[in-house]
C-alpha positions, 0 to 999 in steps of 0.5 A: 500500500502506498504511504498516502493511500489511506486517508482520513476525511474531516467533513468540515470547512476548517481544521484545528490541529495540535502538533506534539513531538519528541516525547522520548518516553520510557517503559517506566512512566517515571523514566527521565530524559536529561532529568525530565520526567517525559511521561509527566510532560506528555500527560500535561500537554494532553491535559491542556489539549483536552480543554481545547477544541482540537480536531486532531493531534499530529504526533511528530516522531521520537515517541520512545527513548528506550526503544521498548514496545512498553514505551509505545504502550505507555504512549497509548495508555497516557492518551487513554488516561487523558480526556482527549478524544480527538483522533491522533496521527503520527509520523516516525522519528529516527528513534521510532520503529514503524512496525511498533508504531503501527501496533499501537491498538488505541482506537483514536490513534490512526494510521492514515497519512493523508487527512482531507477536509473542505479546504485541502489536505494534510500530508504526513511524510516519512523522513525516517532513514537508515541512520539517525539522519533523515532520508526521504526515498525517491519513490516517496518523493514521487508519491508526494508529488502525485498526491499533492494535487490540491492545497496542502500542508505537510508534517515530517520529523527531521529538519530539512534545513540547517539550524546552526546546531548539534542536530544538523549532523542528523538532519534530513540529508536530502532536505532541499530535494524534499523542499523543492519537490513540495514547492514545485507542486505549487500546492504545498503551503507549509511544512512543520517538523520536530527533531530539533527540540526548539522553535525555528522558523524558515522560508524556503522559496515560497514554502514556510517551514516551522520547527515545533519544540519538544514535549520533553526537553529542549536543546539550546539554540544556536550552538554546536554543543549538545546542551539541554534545558528544561523550559517546560513542555511545548506544542504547536497549534495550527488553525486552517480556515478560509482566512488562511493558516495561523500557527503558534507555539504554546509553552507549559510552565515547568 
């Protein structure tokens, strides 16, 4: 089955999405990533989103830190424990196992990679490569060009452009090729990604590119050293209406 073949249809004229990414969960809900209880941060974001009128959550990858199936089960269990009831979609990160992601059995976690509504569609791109760096396969690029035939926004995990930081060595290795493919369709307006554990904004030709901070811990900006800082959990809201696309990052207090 083609990556975008399975779609989820919203019968409505506007869409409000939450983008959460880089949870880095462990099998143990008390597990800590650089001193941060990642399950607690993730749960706090779910609690806040449950109080808002969200149509869907896009999870941006790196669900797990210990690469255990139990960490995937914890992701689903914490979702069940929250009162958030909208569908959840995902793209894989470099830490993730696509087969394990596909086995999460909670009903609201959906496997569709193309979300449609009256104004356009959302494409969930697979940037997982054979190494921690990202790579979009040639056949997937062709598929993107095929399916991006209407007004679209897109999500992937890896940063397609350098951020002047440590994670540039693990960025999307053919990022410019992906970006040019998106722009050349003349239909893709916006790309959102995770991976870099902080907020960044770029413009590539006519395409807006936004990085969403992590729900876990942030990596200090503009340094080639790998430095971590607990700024609190974060997520991004994306609102798409007839008036256009609006987006903002939300930070939760530590």
